[in-house]
C-alpha positions in Angstrom: 74.7 -60.7 -200.8 76.4 -64.2 -201.2 74.5 -64.8 -204.4 75.7 -61.3 -205.7 79.3 -62.1 -204.9 79.1 -65.5 -206.7 77.7 -63.8 -209.8 80.6 -61.2 -209.7 83.1 -64.0 -209.4 81.6 -65.9 -212.3 81.7 -62.8 -214.5 85.3 -62.3 -213.6 86.3 -65.9 -214.5 84.4 -65.7 -217.8 86.2 -62.5 -218.6 89.5 -63.9 -217.6 89.0 -67.2 -219.6 88.1 -65.2 -222.7 91.6 -64.0 -222.8 93.1 -67.5 -222.1 92.8 -71.1 -223.4 89.0 -71.0 -223.7 88.2 -68.2 -226.0 84.7 -69.3 -226.7 83.2 -70.6 -223.4 79.7 -72.0 -223.3 76.9 -70.2 -221.5 77.0 -70.5 -217.7 74.3 -72.9 -216.3 71.0 -71.4 -214.9 68.4 -72.6 -212.4 71.0 -72.9 -209.7 70.1 -73.0 -206.0 70.9 -70.0 -204.0 74.0 -71.6 -202.4 75.4 -72.9 -205.7 78.1 -71.1 -207.8 79.1 -72.0 -211.5 82.9 -72.3 -212.2 84.4 -72.6 -215.7 87.0 -75.3 -216.2 89.4 -73.6 -218.6 91.1 -76.9 -219.3 88.0 -78.6 -220.6 86.2 -75.3 -221.3 83.2 -76.6 -219.3 81.2 -75.4 -216.3 80.9 -77.2 -212.9 78.8 -76.2 -209.9 80.1 -75.8 -206.4 78.5 -74.8 -203.0 76.7 -76.4 -200.0 73.3 -75.7 -198.6 73.2 -73.7 -195.3 72.8 -75.9 -192.2 69.2 -75.9 -190.9 68.9 -74.4 -187.4 68.3 -76.7 -184.4 66.8 -76.3 -180.9 63.5 -75.1 -182.4 60.3 -75.2 -180.3 57.7 -77.8 -181.2 55.5 -75.1 -182.7 58.3 -73.6 -184.9 59.2 -74.5 -188.6 62.5 -73.5 -190.4 62.1 -72.6 -194.1 65.0 -71.7 -196.5 64.5 -68.3 -198.1 65.8 -68.4 -201.7 66.2 -64.6 -201.8 68.3 -64.2 -198.7 69.6 -67.9 -198.8 69.0 -68.3 -195.0 66.6 -70.3 -193.0 63.5 -68.3 -191.6 61.9 -69.6 -188.4 58.1 -69.2 -188.2 55.2 -70.4 -185.9 53.8 -69.2 -182.6 52.8 -71.0 -179.4 49.0 -71.9 -179.2 47.0 -69.5 -176.9 46.6 -70.7 -173.4 43.0 -72.0 -173.0 40.4 -70.5 -170.7 40.1 -72.8 -167.7 37.6 -73.2 -164.8 38.6 -71.9 -161.4 39.6 -75.4 -160.3 41.7 -76.2 -163.4 45.4 -75.5 -164.3 46.8 -75.2 -167.8 50.4 -76.5 -168.6 52.0 -76.5 -172.0 53.2 -80.0 -173.2 56.2 -79.7 -175.4 55.9 -83.4 -176.4 52.4 -83.1 -177.8 52.8 -79.4 -178.4 49.4 -78.7 -176.8 48.2 -77.3 -173.5 47.3 -80.0 -170.8 44.3 -78.9 -168.6 44.2 -80.6 -165.1 42.0 -80.3 -162.0 38.4 -81.4 -161.2 35.4 -79.6 -159.6 34.6 -80.4 -156.0 31.6 -82.8 -155.8 28.2 -81.2 -155.1 27.5 -81.3 -151.4 24.5 -83.2 -149.9 21.8 -80.8 -149.1 18.3 -80.7 -147.4 15.1 -80.9 -149.5 14.5 -77.2 -149.2 18.1 -76.2 -150.2 19.7 -75.6 -153.6 23.5 -75.9 -154.4 25.0 -73.5 -156.9 28.7 -73.6 -157.9 30.3 -70.2 -157.3 33.0 -69.5 -160.0 34.3 -66.5 -158.0 35.0 -68.4 -154.7 35.4 -71.7 -156.6 33.1 -73.4 -154.1 29.4 -74.5 -153.8 26.9 -72.0 -152.4 24.0 -73.5 -150.5 20.7 -71.4 -150.4 17.2 -72.0 -149.1 15.6 -72.1 -145.7 13.3 -74.5 -144.0 9.6 -73.4 -143.9 8.7 -72.1 -140.5 6.9 -74.5 -138.2 3.1 -73.9 -138.6 1.0 -72.7 -135.7 -0.9 -75.7 -134.4 -3.7 -76.3 -131.9 -3.0 -77.5 -128.4 -3.8 -81.1 -129.4 -1.6 -81.1 -132.5 2.1 -82.0 -133.2 4.2 -80.8 -136.1 6.9 -83.0 -137.7 9.0 -82.0 -140.7 8.8 -84.5 -143.5 12.0 -84.6 -145.6 10.3 -86.5 -148.4 7.5 -84.1 -149.0 9.7 -81.3 -147.7 6.7 -80.0 -145.6 5.5 -80.1 -142.0 3.1 -83.0 -141.1 0.5 -82.1 -138.5 -0.9 -84.9 -136.4 -3.4 -85.0 -133.5 -7.2 -84.7 -133.1 -9.4 -82.4 -131.1 -11.0 -83.8 -127.9 -14.7 -84.6 -128.4 -17.0 -81.6 -127.7 -19.3 -82.4 -124.7 -23.0 -83.0 -125.4 -26.3 -82.8 -123.4 -25.8 -79.1 -122.7 -28.7 -76.8 -121.8 -29.9 -74.4 -124.5 -28.3 -71.5 -122.7 -24.8 -73.3 -122.4 -21.9 -72.8 -124.8 -18.8 -75.1 -124.9 -15.4 -73.5 -125.8 -12.1 -75.3 -126.2 -9.5 -73.9 -123.8 -6.2 -73.8 -125.7 -4.2 -73.6 -122.5 -5.6 -76.6 -120.8 -6.7 -78.2 -124.1 -10.1 -79.1 -122.6 -13.7 -78.0 -123.3 -15.1 -75.3 -120.9 -18.9 -75.0 -120.6 -20.2 -71.5 -119.9 -23.7 -69.8 -119.8 -26.5 -69.3 -117.3 -30.3 -69.5 -117.6 -31.8 -66.1 -118.6 -33.4 -64.1 -115.8 -37.3 -63.9 -116.0 -38.3 -60.9 -118.1 -40.0 -57.7 -116.7 -43.7 -58.3 -117.3 -46.2 -55.7 -118.7 -49.3 -55.0 -116.7 -51.4 -57.5 -118.7 -48.7 -60.4 -118.8 -48.2 -63.5 -116.5 -44.9 -65.4 -116.2 -45.0 -69.2 -117.1 -42.3 -71.9 -117.2 -38.9 -71.8 -118.9 -39.1 -73.1 -122.5 -36.0 -75.1 -123.5 -37.1 -75.2 -127.1 -37.1 -71.4 -127.5 -34.6 -71.0 -124.6 -36.7 -68.2 -123.1 -39.5 -67.8 -120.5 -43.1 -68.4 -121.5 -45.2 -65.2 -121.0 -49.0 -65.3 -121.3 -51.5 -62.4 -121.6 -52.4 -59.9 -124.4 -52.9 -56.2 -124.5 -56.5 -55.1 -124.8 -57.5 -53.9 -128.3 -57.3 -50.2 -128.9 -60.7 -48.4 -129.0 -62.1 -47.6 -132.4 -65.0 -45.2 -131.6 -62.6 -42.2 -131.3 -63.5 -38.7 -132.6 -61.5 -37.4 -135.5 -59.3 -35.2 -133.3 -58.6 -38.0 -130.7 -55.7 -40.4 -130.4 -55.7 -43.7 -128.3 -52.7 -44.1 -125.9 -52.2 -47.1 -123.6 -51.8 -46.4 -119.9 -49.6 -49.1 -118.4 -50.2 -47.9 -114.9 -54.0 -48.2 -115.2 -53.5 -51.0 -117.8 -56.1 -49.5 -120.1 -56.5 -47.3 -123.2 -57.0 -43.6 -122.8 -58.4 -41.2 -125.5 -56.5 -37.9 -125.8 -57.1 -34.8 -127.9 -59.5 -31.9 -127.9 -61.7 -30.3 -130.5 -59.9 -27.6 -132.5 -60.8 -24.0 -131.6 -62.9 -22.1 -134.2 -60.7 -20.3 -136.7 -60.4 -16.5 -137.1 -63.1 -15.5 -139.7 -62.6 -13.3 -142.7 -64.9 -10.3 -143.1 -67.2 -12.2 -145.4 -67.3 -15.5 -143.4 -69.7 -16.9 -140.8 -68.9 -19.9 -138.4 -70.9 -23.0 -139.0 -70.9 -26.5 -137.3 -67.9 -28.7 -136.7 -67.4 -31.2 -139.6 -66.2 -34.6 -138.4 -65.4 -35.7 -142.0 -62.8 -33.0 -142.5 -62.1 -32.7 -138.8 -62.6 -28.9 -139.0 -65.1 -26.1 -138.7 -67.5 -25.4 -141.6 -67.1 -21.8 -142.8 -70.0 -20.0 -144.6 -69.5 -17.1 -147.0 -67.3 -16.4 -150.1 -65.2 -13.4 -151.0 -66.9 -10.9 -153.4 -65.9 -11.4 -157.0 -63.0 -9.2 -158.1 -64.2 -6.4 -160.4 -63.4 -7.0 -164.1 -64.0 -3.6 -165.6 -60.9 -1.9 -164.5 -58.4 0.0 -166.7 -55.1 -1.5 -167.8 -53.2 0.8 -165.4 -55.5 -0.1 -162.4 -55.2 -2.9 -159.9 -57.9 -4.4 -157.6 -56.8 -5.1 -154.0 -59.3 -6.6 -151.5 -59.7 -4.5 -148.3 -60.3 -6.8 -145.3 -61.4 -3.8 -143.2 -64.2 -2.6 -145.5 -64.7 -6.1 -147.0 -64.8 -4.6 -150.5 -62.3 -4.4 -153.5 -60.2 -1.2 -153.6 -59.3 0.0 -157.1 -55.8 1.7 -157.2 -53.7 3.1 -160.1 -53.7 6.3 -162.1 -53.6 7.1 -165.8 -49.9 7.5 -166.9 -48.9 11.1 -167.6 -48.6 12.1 -171.3 -45.0 11.7 -172.6 -43.0 14.9 -172.8 -39.8 13.7 -174.5 -41.4 13.9 -178.0 -39.5 14.7 -181.2 -40.4 18.0 -182.8 -42.6 16.3 -185.4 -44.5 14.1 -182.8 -47.8 14.8 -181.0 -49.7 12.9 -178.3 -52.8 11.0 -179.4 -55.3 9.0 -177.5 -54.5 6.5 -174.7 -54.0 3.0 -176.0 -55.6 0.5 -173.5 -54.1 -2.5 -175.3 -50.5 -1.3 -174.9 -51.5 0.7 -171.8 -49.5 3.7 -173.0 -50.2 7.0 -175.0 -50.2 6.8 -178.8 -47.6 9.1 -180.3 -48.4 10.5 -183.7 -46.0 11.9 -186.3 -43.0 10.8 -188.4 -39.8 12.5 -189.3 -40.1 14.5 -192.6 -38.6 12.7 -195.5 -34.9 13.4 -196.0 -34.4 15.6 -199.1 -33.1 13.9 -202.2 -31.3 15.0 -205.4 -28.5 16.7 -203.5 -25.2 17.4 -205.1 -22.3 15.2 -204.1 -20.8 18.0 -201.9 -24.1 18.5 -200.1 -25.3 16.6 -197.1 -28.6 16.9 -195.1 -28.9 17.0 -191.3 -32.2 17.1 -189.5 -32.4 20.0 -187.1 -34.6 19.2 -184.1 -34.8 22.8 -183.1 -36.2 24.0 -186.4 -37.8 20.6 -187.1 -36.5 20.7 -190.7 -33.7 19.2 -192.7 -30.7 21.5 -193.0 -28.5 21.1 -196.1 -24.7 21.7 -195.6 -22.1 22.2 -198.3 -18.9 20.3 -198.0 -16.5 23.2 -199.0 -12.9 24.2 -198.6 -12.5 27.9 -198.1 -9.1 29.3 -198.9 -8.0 32.8 -198.0 -5.0 34.0 -199.9 -3.1 37.2 -199.3 -1.8 38.5 -202.6 -0.2 42.0 -203.2 -2.4 44.3 -205.2 0.1 44.4 -208.1 0.4 40.6 -208.4 -1.7 37.8 -209.8 -2.4 34.4 -208.3 -2.7 31.0 -210.0 -5.1 28.7 -208.1 -3.6 25.1 -208.0 -7.0 23.4 -207.8 -8.1 24.5 -211.2 -5.0 26.1 -212.8 -6.8 29.4 -213.3 -4.9 32.7 -212.8 -6.7 35.6 -211.0 -5.3 39.2 -210.9 -8.2 40.8 -209.1 -9.3 40.4 -205.5 -12.6 38.6 -204.9 -14.3 35.3 -204.2 -14.0 32.5 -206.7 -15.6 29.0 -206.6 -14.5 25.7 -208.2 -16.3 22.3 -207.9 -13.6 19.6 -207.4 -15.5 16.7 -208.9 -12.7 14.2 -208.1 -13.2 14.7 -204.3 -16.7 16.2 -204.6 -15.7 19.3 -202.7 -16.7 22.9 -203.4 -13.4 24.9 -203.3 -13.9 28.6 -202.4 -11.0 31.1 -202.9 -11.1 34.4 -201.1 -8.4 36.5 -202.8 -7.6 39.6 -201.0 -5.2 41.4 -198.7 -6.2 39.7 -195.5 -6.3 36.0 -194.3 -4.0 33.1 -194.0 -1.2 32.2 -196.4 -1.8 29.2 -198.7 1.1 27.3 -197.0 -0.6 27.6 -193.6 -4.0 26.6 -194.9 -2.6 23.4 -196.4 -1.4 22.5 -192.8 -5.0 22.4 -191.4 -5.9 18.6 -191.4 -8.1 16.3 -189.5 -7.2 12.6 -189.6 -7.7 9.7 -189.9 -11.0 9.6 -191.8 -12.8 7.3 -191.2 -11.9 6.7 -187.6 -12.9 4.3 -184.8 -11.5 6.4 -182.0 -9.1 9.4 -181.8 -8.7 12.0 -184.5 -5.6 14.3 -184.7 -6.1 18.0 -185.3 -3.1 19.6 -187.2 -3.0 23.4 -187.2 -0.5 25.9 -188.5 2.2 26.9 -186.0 1.4 29.6 -183.5 -2.4 29.4 -184.3 -5.2 28.4 -182.0 -8.6 27.4 -183.2 -12.2 26.8 -182.0 -13.7 23.4 -182.8 -17.4 22.4 -182.8 -18.6 18.9 -183.6 -22.2 18.2 -184.8 -23.9 14.8 -185.2 -26.0 13.9 -188.3 -29.1 15.5 -186.6 -27.3 18.9 -186.4 -27.0 18.7 -182.6 -23.8 20.0 -181.0 -22.0 17.1 -179.3 -18.5 18.5 -178.6 -16.9 22.0 -178.3 -13.4 23.2 -177.6 -12.8 26.9 -177.7 -9.0 26.7 -177.4 -7.7 24.1 -179.7 -3.9 23.7 -180.3 -1.8 22.0 -182.9 -1.6 18.2 -182.3 -4.6 18.0 -180.0 -6.5 14.7 -180.1 -10.3 14.4 -180.0 -11.7 11.1 -178.7 -14.8 9.8 -180.5 -14.7 6.4 -178.8 -17.9 7.0 -176.8 -19.8 8.5 -179.7 -22.3 6.6 -181.8 -21.2 5.4 -185.3 -22.2 7.7 -188.1 -21.4 11.1 -189.8 -20.0 14.0 -187.7 -19.5 17.6 -188.9 -16.2 19.2 -187.7 -16.3 23.0 -187.8 -12.9 24.5 -187.2 -12.5 28.3 -186.9 -9.0 29.7 -187.4 -8.4 33.4 -187.5 -12.1 34.1 -188.2 -12.1 31.6 -191.1 -14.4 28.6 -190.9 -13.3 25.1 -192.2 -15.9 22.3 -192.4 -14.9 18.6 -192.6 -17.1 15.5 -192.7 -15.7 12.7 -190.4 -17.0 9.1 -190.4 -17.0 7.3 -187.1 -17.3 3.5 -187.4 
């Protein structure tokens, strides 16, 4: 602000002088200090500089510095006191304005004198020395020993020697140091004489073996015993006794005779052998030895001829190798060269192959004065009658019964059996308000299932049936519908 006022004053003086004695004043001086102001001397038409520098502030701290700011033309004081240092618990920090640094005073307490088993650690929290460590416990010593703690080795010194163990003891004596009296105690007595056997005699006490000398030996066991005898020593009679008796003769089989006693095997000799088992018996017979009659009995009968034969089978001769009846006959060859809509099923009752036609029979009721176009072949019929058409795409023989009786075409199209093939249930779909009779035949022409009152939506479970081809014959309103269903 001061510098701005000086410039305004200078401009005014120049403007004033231009209209006075100094019409052409020289340029005002530059590079002036902030406190300096140029003034034009109109008498001499020259410039002179006036102004004094601001006084530097006093009373500053040792860490402060005053610097003149040329923009504001005032002194700016800068500098901060040094951060107080971190000191130990026993130290104190004081700021020295003479040296302008912190003075740290105080000393740590001297480490205390400790025992050899102790450790001194300075605790900065309590600001004192912590002493840890304990003296090792005094060891357990014998009655004749003394324990003294050695501060140099920091361990217990054990001194003292055991009293001398007594000598010249008898073999049965034992010396034991008594820790209470700290003296040797001698215990033990001479063993009592042993109980003698009938053949033994007591001698003197043997100090070498520390037991009584016993003389006398048991007599040797006899060797001339029979095979069934055993020698046992009798201490009362002081002699050996032979025990055991000869085995009783065994129970003989019907073909055996008792012989003499055999000392080698220590048993009775038996004479006689069982008669040889007969070898010329049939495969269905078995030989069993009869101990009552002492002969072989032949049991077993010829198996009955089989009755569960197929219609084309007959019973032949009995086969002694397989031990069963030979069955003769094979099923007649299945007919070949059938049309795609034919299939053959073997009839066990007639014992022939029966050929079925896979056909779809349609009964259409048409007024007598109308004609009918059959969708399966596109043909138009105007007269009642039966018409056939081979559907080669599905290999089905379509049969049209055109007349005044029967089901409508719409209802016929609603008769379905699905799915096909199936591995379990099949769904029977019938026209509304109609019931049907269902018969199911296997590939051999045998009736395997029948339902005389079948309704729309009924399920037929084939889960327990063998895999293969089944013929579904569905009768609705006296009309027969045949379907082939594959079970897999």
